[in-house]
N, CA, C and O of each residue as an XYZ file, in Angstrom:
580
protein
N      14.096     45.688    -10.063
C      14.611     46.652     -9.532
C      14.352     47.021     -8.273
O      15.259     46.703     -7.504
N      13.367     47.624     -7.733
C      12.970     48.390     -6.864
C      12.968     47.021     -5.673
O      13.337     47.051     -4.498
N      12.558     46.165     -6.261
C      12.586     44.916     -4.930
C      13.981     45.042     -4.311
O      14.159     44.914     -3.099
N      14.906     45.282     -5.128
C      16.133     44.784     -5.243
C      16.381     46.234     -3.935
O      16.699     46.041     -2.762
N      16.173     47.354     -4.460
C      16.442     48.374     -3.603
C      15.651     48.533     -2.420
O      16.351     49.084     -1.571
N      14.373     48.265     -1.943
C      13.626     48.308     -1.167
C      13.717     47.257      0.146
O      13.357     47.588      1.275
N      14.148     46.209     -0.126
C      14.391     44.752      0.340
C      15.807     44.683      0.774
O      16.735     44.993      0.028
N      15.955     44.276      1.981
C      17.117     43.394      2.529
C      17.288     42.187      1.902
O      16.557     41.272      2.280
N      18.119     41.960      0.991
C      18.613     40.682      0.542
C      19.686     39.968      0.711
O      20.714     40.537      0.344
N      19.838     38.690      1.231
C      20.963     38.070      0.688
C      21.568     37.867     -0.971
O      20.698     37.880     -1.842
N      22.903     37.699     -1.382
C      23.427     37.934     -2.488
C      22.518     37.047     -3.264
O      21.813     37.474     -4.179
N      22.550     35.778     -2.873
C      21.480     34.404     -3.835
C      20.534     34.807     -4.462
O      20.300     34.671     -5.663
N      19.625     35.606     -3.241
C      18.552     36.425     -3.549
C      18.229     37.382     -4.648
O      17.308     37.457     -5.462
N      19.726     38.371     -4.298
C      19.304     39.582     -5.124
C      19.612     39.123     -6.983
O      18.973     39.589     -7.927
N      20.789     38.078     -7.077
C      20.792     37.394     -8.253
C      19.885     36.823     -8.805
O      19.468     37.044     -9.942
N      19.473     35.975     -7.977
C      17.651     35.312     -8.773
C      17.000     36.445     -9.076
O      16.355     36.522    -10.121
N      17.074     37.361     -8.297
C      15.589     39.032     -8.787
C      16.499     39.559     -9.759
O      15.859     40.018    -10.705
N      17.781     39.681     -9.909
C      18.267     40.512    -11.441
C      17.985     39.436    -12.389
O      17.562     39.752    -13.501
N      18.152     38.289    -12.116
C      17.431     37.068    -13.226
C      16.274     37.468    -13.615
O      16.306     38.305    -14.517
N      15.346     37.181    -13.272
C      14.012     37.472    -13.455
C      13.977     39.077    -13.665
O      13.282     39.262    -14.664
N      14.285     39.920    -13.317
C      14.273     41.102    -13.699
C      14.689     41.596    -15.237
O      14.067     42.420    -15.908
N      15.955     40.850    -15.641
C      16.055     40.666    -16.924
C      15.180     40.041    -17.919
O      14.795     40.577    -18.958
N      14.858     38.694    -17.453
C      13.895     37.685    -18.264
C      12.944     38.755    -18.338
O      13.026     39.171    -19.493
N      12.104     39.403    -17.728
C      10.780     39.997    -17.952
C      10.874     41.080    -18.635
O       9.883     41.615    -19.132
N      12.560     41.733    -18.798
C      12.287     42.999    -19.852
C      12.401     42.636    -21.256
O      12.079     43.326    -22.223
N      12.984     41.271    -21.245
C      12.818     40.582    -22.477
C      11.205     40.943    -23.818
O      11.174     41.067    -25.042
N      10.229     40.988    -22.837
C       8.909     40.835    -23.002
C       8.988     42.064    -23.397
O       8.104     42.181    -24.246
N       9.822     43.577    -23.213
C       9.328     44.970    -24.001
C      10.329     44.909    -25.287
O      10.184     45.737    -26.187
N      11.376     43.886    -25.360
C      12.129     44.002    -26.550
C      11.208     43.200    -27.814
O      11.548     43.496    -28.960
N      10.413     42.507    -27.703
C       9.901     41.913    -28.876
C       8.528     42.904    -29.201
O       7.811     42.515    -30.122
N       8.205     43.938    -28.615
C       6.959     44.765    -29.166
C       8.640     45.871    -30.030
O       8.631     46.229    -31.207
N       9.599     46.105    -29.236
C      10.070     46.842    -29.580
C      10.834     46.330    -30.893
O      10.866     47.310    -31.637
N      11.291     45.546    -31.348
C      11.779     45.348    -32.657
C      10.422     45.082    -33.957
O      10.475     45.244    -35.176
N       9.300     44.627    -33.082
C       8.274     44.734    -34.427
C       8.123     46.111    -34.682
O       8.018     46.461    -35.858
N       8.094     46.898    -33.843
C       7.275     48.414    -34.229
C       8.181     49.049    -35.369
O       7.723     49.833    -36.200
N       9.269     48.714    -35.340
C      10.207     49.627    -36.459
C       9.648     49.106    -38.048
O       9.357     49.841    -38.992
N       9.614     47.838    -38.004
C       8.412     47.195    -39.229
C       6.933     47.587    -39.551
O       6.424     47.496    -40.668
N       6.352     48.007    -38.491
C       4.797     48.503    -38.594
C       5.237     49.628    -38.786
O       4.642     49.891    -39.831
N       5.986     50.719    -38.510
C       5.716     52.111    -38.648
C       6.473     52.718    -40.073
O       6.103     53.824    -40.466
N       7.377     52.092    -40.726
C       7.664     52.204    -41.835
C       8.731     50.828    -42.342
O       9.919     50.680    -42.058
N       7.688     49.770    -43.320
C       8.237     48.997    -43.994
C       9.811     49.201    -44.722
O      10.813     48.490    -44.796
N       9.504     50.332    -45.122
C      10.585     50.845    -46.216
C      12.183     51.624    -45.504
O      13.292     51.733    -46.027
N      11.669     52.072    -44.086
C      13.143     52.814    -43.297
C      12.870     51.649    -42.294
O      13.044     52.127    -41.173
N      12.546     50.428    -42.202
C      13.115     50.231    -40.960
C      14.132     49.504    -40.587
O      14.434     49.252    -39.421
N      14.759     49.100    -41.681
C      16.913     48.670    -41.532
C      17.599     49.992    -40.636
O      18.227     49.939    -39.579
N      17.216     51.238    -41.503
C      17.480     52.603    -40.938
C      17.304     53.195    -39.471
O      17.876     54.078    -38.832
N      16.217     52.280    -39.214
C      14.912     52.881    -38.088
C      16.075     51.923    -36.868
O      16.590     52.324    -35.825
N      16.146     50.887    -37.391
C      16.568     49.745    -36.475
C      17.990     49.904    -36.169
O      18.346     49.248    -35.190
N      19.179     50.816    -36.919
C      20.136     50.796    -37.273
C      20.299     51.992    -36.414
O      21.445     51.974    -35.966
N      19.549     53.165    -35.938
C      19.732     54.205    -35.811
C      19.502     54.046    -33.843
O      20.241     54.605    -33.032
N      18.714     53.456    -33.607
C      17.603     53.037    -32.282
C      19.155     51.888    -31.415
O      19.608     51.875    -30.271
N      19.496     51.125    -32.639
C      21.024     49.614    -32.214
C      21.747     51.213    -31.409
O      21.578     51.434    -30.209
N      22.512     52.153    -32.308
C      23.141     53.083    -32.098
C      23.251     53.960    -31.018
O      24.252     54.480    -30.525
N      22.078     54.044    -30.728
C      21.654     54.689    -29.172
C      21.674     53.750    -28.356
O      22.340     53.924    -27.336
N      21.111     52.740    -28.503
C      21.269     51.616    -27.549
C      23.061     50.917    -27.346
O      23.309     50.251    -26.341
N      23.943     51.126    -28.195
C      25.045     50.999    -28.307
C      25.628     52.644    -27.077
O      26.392     52.414    -26.139
N      25.349     53.437    -27.219
C      25.612     54.662    -26.759
C      25.414     54.384    -25.448
O      26.529     54.258    -24.942
N      24.504     54.214    -24.584
C      23.652     53.702    -23.838
C      24.397     52.752    -22.869
O      24.547     52.857    -21.651
N      24.836     51.774    -23.748
C      26.045     50.618    -23.443
C      27.584     51.230    -22.714
O      28.397     50.696    -21.959
N      27.526     52.368    -23.243
C      28.939     52.576    -23.005
C      28.160     53.778    -21.921
O      28.990     53.924    -21.025
N      27.187     54.509    -21.673
C      27.505     55.723    -20.886
C      27.039     54.610    -19.572
O      27.465     55.145    -18.549
N      26.642     53.858    -19.363
C      25.851     53.276    -18.407
C      26.905     52.797    -17.041
O      26.695     52.792    -15.828
N      27.776     52.518    -17.639
C      28.982     51.803    -16.735
C      29.594     52.388    -16.174
O      30.114     52.006    -15.125
N      29.791     53.907    -16.853
C      30.466     54.865    -16.292
C      29.777     55.546    -15.241
O      30.357     55.973    -14.243
N      28.187     55.688    -15.510
C      27.308     56.542    -14.448
C      27.423     55.137    -13.435
O      26.220     55.238    -13.194
N      27.691     54.325    -12.902
C      27.194     53.093    -12.326
C      28.678     53.694    -11.170
O      28.739     54.083    -10.004
N      29.670     53.489    -12.265
C      30.823     53.566    -11.196
C      30.775     55.111    -10.713
O      31.225     55.274     -9.579
N      30.324     56.234    -11.351
C      30.437     57.395    -10.592
C      29.626     57.200     -9.369
O      30.214     57.457     -8.319
N      28.322     56.775     -9.280
C      27.663     56.583     -8.297
C      28.238     55.716     -7.184
O      28.660     56.036     -6.073
N      28.184     55.059     -7.515
C      29.076     53.740     -6.644
C      30.160     54.184     -6.140
O      30.212     54.082     -4.914
N      31.109     54.675     -6.680
C      32.530     55.006     -6.446
C      33.600     53.903     -5.929
O      33.369     52.773     -6.360
N      34.912     54.049     -4.944
C      35.486     53.355     -4.517
C      34.884     52.336     -3.545
O      34.562     52.800     -2.451
N      34.669     50.983     -3.756
C      34.084     50.663     -2.499
C      34.631     49.818     -1.689
O      34.101     49.012     -0.924
N      35.805     50.061     -1.912
C      37.103     49.143     -0.948
C      36.985     49.836      0.579
O      36.929     49.217      1.642
N      36.964     51.224      0.403
C      36.853     52.485      1.586
C      35.877     52.265      2.267
O      36.080     52.241      3.481
N      34.493     52.029      1.784
C      33.283     52.071      2.368
C      32.817     50.937      3.290
O      33.211     49.776      3.405
N      31.755     51.707      3.973
C      31.039     50.545      4.725
C      29.925     49.230      4.107
O      29.554     49.103      2.940
N      29.690     48.664      4.869
C      28.502     47.687      3.958
C      27.263     48.327      3.725
O      26.437     48.057      2.854
N      27.230     49.022      4.416
C      25.576     50.034      4.766
C      25.729     51.028      3.579
O      24.879     50.964      2.690
N      26.634     51.852      3.489
C      27.059     52.774      2.207
C      27.148     52.002      0.849
O      26.536     52.482     -0.105
N      27.712     51.083      0.717
C      27.976     50.019     -0.413
C      26.608     50.211     -0.920
O      26.336     50.988     -1.835
N      25.581     49.327     -0.167
C      24.309     49.223     -0.044
C      23.584     50.648     -0.651
O      23.229     50.699     -1.829
N      23.450     51.499      0.040
C      22.952     52.812     -0.174
C      23.186     52.830     -1.750
O      22.248     52.935     -2.540
N      24.378     52.731     -2.099
C      24.862     53.352     -3.287
C      24.179     52.644     -4.458
O      23.703     53.231     -5.430
N      24.179     51.031     -4.223
C      23.793     50.668     -5.337
C      21.999     50.344     -5.483
O      21.301     50.039     -6.449
N      21.753     50.534     -4.305
C      19.979     51.245     -4.183
C      19.946     52.555     -5.218
O      19.316     52.646     -6.272
N      20.557     53.245     -4.778
C      20.467     54.615     -5.687
C      20.545     53.882     -7.272
O      19.658     54.139     -8.086
N      21.529     53.078     -7.575
C      21.147     52.545     -8.983
C      20.325     51.965     -9.468
O      19.800     52.215    -10.553
N      20.048     50.965     -8.626
C      18.567     49.896     -8.520
C      17.910     51.249     -9.004
O      18.180     51.664    -10.131
N      17.006     51.985     -8.129
C      16.254     52.927     -8.252
C      15.930     54.098     -9.108
O      14.928     54.812     -9.153
N      17.242     54.107     -9.896
C      17.469     54.941    -11.039
C      17.012     54.022    -12.267
O      16.178     54.358    -13.108
N      17.512     53.138    -12.239
C      17.217     52.250    -13.373
C      15.782     51.888    -13.393
O      15.116     52.037    -14.418
N      15.252     51.389    -12.225
C      13.645     51.214    -12.231
C      12.668     52.547    -12.686
O      11.588     52.453    -13.270
N      13.165     53.482    -12.372
C      12.713     54.782    -12.677
C      12.804     55.299    -14.026
O      12.040     56.179    -14.421
N      13.763     54.756    -14.794
C      14.524     54.844    -16.137
C      13.291     54.051    -16.978
O      12.483     54.779    -17.555
N      13.135     52.738    -17.059
C      12.923     51.893    -17.405
C      11.136     52.405    -17.448
O      10.415     52.465    -18.444
N      10.782     52.723    -16.004
C       9.158     52.911    -15.883
C       8.904     54.089    -16.632
O       7.749     53.898    -17.013
N       9.323     55.368    -17.154
C       9.144     56.242    -17.735
C       9.738     55.853    -19.164
O       9.239     56.579    -20.024
N      10.226     55.360    -19.443
C      10.535     54.937    -21.082
C       9.195     54.106    -21.286
O       8.519     54.239    -22.306
N       8.912     53.392    -20.435
C       8.032     52.158    -20.804
C       6.689     53.092    -21.145
O       5.980     52.780    -22.102
N       6.353     54.331    -20.261
C       4.999     54.943    -19.923
C       4.898     55.773    -21.172
O       3.838     56.084    -21.713
N       6.284     56.149    -21.636
C       6.001     56.960    -23.090
C       5.734     56.960    -24.353
O       5.302     57.719    -25.220
N       6.329     55.282    -24.145
C       6.257     53.951    -25.266
C       4.793     53.851    -25.376
O       4.352     53.755    -26.522
N       4.065     53.856    -24.523
C       2.770     53.384    -24.189
C       1.359     54.452    -24.560
O       0.174     54.276    -24.841
N       2.029     55.302    -24.422
C       0.843     56.634    -24.530
C       1.431     57.574    -26.215
O       0.851     58.300    -27.022
N       2.833     57.039    -26.086
C       3.048     57.946    -27.602
C       3.324     56.925    -28.821
O       3.729     57.454    -29.855
N       3.168     55.649    -28.823
C       3.334     54.752    -29.778
C       2.388     54.414    -30.617
O       1.188     54.302    -30.364
N       3.145     54.182    -32.029
C       1.824     54.073    -32.938
C       2.102     52.988    -33.522
O       3.306     52.755    -33.419
N       1.237     51.776    -34.408
C       1.346     50.550    -34.996
C       1.078     51.126    -36.589
O       1.445     50.532    -37.603
N       0.529     52.106    -36.561
C       0.003     52.619    -37.981
C       1.225     52.989    -38.914
O       2.214     53.565    -38.460
N       1.099     52.614    -40.301
C       2.354     52.785    -41.279
C       2.071     54.480    -41.152
O       1.038     55.122    -40.959
N       3.684     54.934    -41.383
C       3.470     56.593    -41.261
C       3.694     57.140    -42.464
O       4.545     56.688    -43.231
N       2.821     58.341    -42.783
C       2.984     58.941    -43.787
C       4.325     59.002    -44.816
O       4.235     58.847    -46.034
N       5.535     59.246    -44.118
C       6.675     59.198    -44.759
C       7.608     57.966    -44.925
O       8.814     57.865    -45.151
N       6.542     57.006    -44.719
C       7.179     55.678    -45.720
C       6.959     55.766    -47.359
O       7.740     55.349    -48.215
N       5.982     56.269    -47.517
C       5.570     56.602    -48.720
C       6.641     57.496    -49.577
O       6.234     58.621    -49.868
N       7.967     57.142    -50.024
C       8.387     58.571    -50.576
C       7.984     58.363    -52.454
O       8.038     57.382    -53.195
N       7.642     59.605    -52.647
C       7.142     59.835    -54.132
C       8.674     59.722    -54.723
O       9.578     60.227    -54.057
N       9.052     58.893    -56.292
C       9.714     59.328    -56.729
C       9.487     60.818    -57.921
O       8.605     61.343    -58.602
N      11.199     61.017    -57.512
C      10.960     62.677    -58.200
C      11.246     62.771    -59.685
O      11.116     63.820    -60.316
N      11.641     61.628    -60.209
C      12.184     61.113    -61.799
C      11.675     60.154    -61.957
O      11.632     59.224    -61.152
N      11.072     60.209    -63.291
C      10.345     59.175    -63.656
C      11.865     58.533    -64.996
O      12.385     59.243    -65.857
N      12.212     56.959    -64.683
C      12.613     56.380    -65.931
C      12.419     56.644    -67.244
O      11.310     56.635    -67.778
N      13.512     56.894    -67.828
C      13.187     56.926    -68.848
C      13.680     55.770    -69.963
O      14.831     55.343    -69.872
N      12.637     55.187    -71.195
C      13.395     54.198    -71.947
C      14.562     54.407    -72.479
O      14.850     55.520    -72.920
N      15.447     53.335    -72.523
C      17.254     53.444    -72.977
C      16.733     53.507    -74.778
O      15.818     52.804    -75.205
N      17.458     54.400    -75.569
C      17.211     54.494    -76.620
C      18.154     53.700    -77.766
O      19.279     54.184    -77.891
N      17.871     52.659    -78.534
C      18.464     52.319    -79.604
C      19.582     53.167    -79.754
O      19.223     54.313    -80.024
N      20.945     53.009    -79.668
C      22.062     53.741    -80.045
C      22.794     52.446    -80.925
O      23.997     52.572    -81.152
N      22.218     51.421    -81.338
C      23.111     50.539    -82.515
C      23.216     50.838    -84.210
O      22.213     50.915    -84.921
N      24.529     50.982    -84.683
C      24.444     50.955    -86.065
C      23.792     50.391    -86.640
O      23.876     49.241    -86.209
N      22.849     50.446    -87.726
C      21.544     49.912    -88.514
C      22.340     48.796    -89.481
O      21.948     47.673    -89.799
N      23.379     49.362    -89.782
C      23.929     48.577    -90.935
C      25.160     47.582    -90.238
O      25.642     46.632    -90.854
N      25.425     47.828    -89.357
C      26.342     46.684    -88.740
C      25.822     46.164    -87.518
O      26.161     45.021    -87.211
N      25.112     46.757    -86.821
C      25.009     46.162    -85.345
C      25.423     46.707    -84.308
O      24.856     46.729    -83.215
N      26.502     47.207    -84.619
C      27.152     47.580    -83.421
C      27.104     48.649    -82.203
O      26.613     49.750    -82.455
N      27.501     48.433    -81.127
C      27.065     49.887    -80.300
C      28.415     51.159    -80.452
O      28.293     52.286    -79.973
N      29.630     50.698    -81.190
C      30.523     51.829    -81.319
C      30.292     52.383    -82.791
O      29.825     51.665    -83.675
N      30.603     53.530    -82.966
C      30.503     53.761    -84.379
C      31.797     54.955    -84.612
O      31.697     56.169    -84.432
N      32.972     54.214    -85.050
C      34.562     54.876    -85.723
C      34.643     55.093    -86.672
O      35.596     54.862    -87.417
N      33.360     55.750    -86.970
C      33.388     56.550    -88.680
C      34.470     57.844    -88.529
O      34.462     58.641    -87.591
N      35.220     57.858    -89.453
C      36.371     58.909    -89.202
C      37.280     58.630    -88.357
O      38.152     59.485    -88.208
N      37.364     57.390    -87.564
C      38.786     57.428    -86.548
C      39.311     56.270    -87.094
O      40.145     55.785    -86.329
N      39.164     55.658    -88.068
C      40.429     54.455    -88.357
C      40.647     54.758    -89.906
O      41.347     53.998    -90.575
N      39.934     56.075    -90.564
C      40.378     56.506    -91.631
C      41.701     56.978    -92.052
O      41.880     57.365    -93.206
């Protein structure tokens, strides 16, 4: 992303660099998807749901933010359009960099103590409610008399 912002490239090179950036980003996802199971096997599904929801929220906000930064490109010169898109690429690179630094310094692969939830109630055995004479579960004494 930084290369796109700092080097003047043609359209084909820009597309190739974006493809390389997205391909390299796939390596970070491998650690991300495995880490939920490492932290809490019992709650990894819920954690994945929360992080997936946050990702969906970002997927809604990012196009709006890019549109606000780039604005209407029809009335702008080539240099102004390039400058605005460079801002988008630098901002994206900074967000990736800061997010990865936070993950590297604060992540863990140890099972967390909140993974093991103690049961508050014990399951009691079911009592035998069968009528000893008839073997029926229902007692109709006095109902049908």
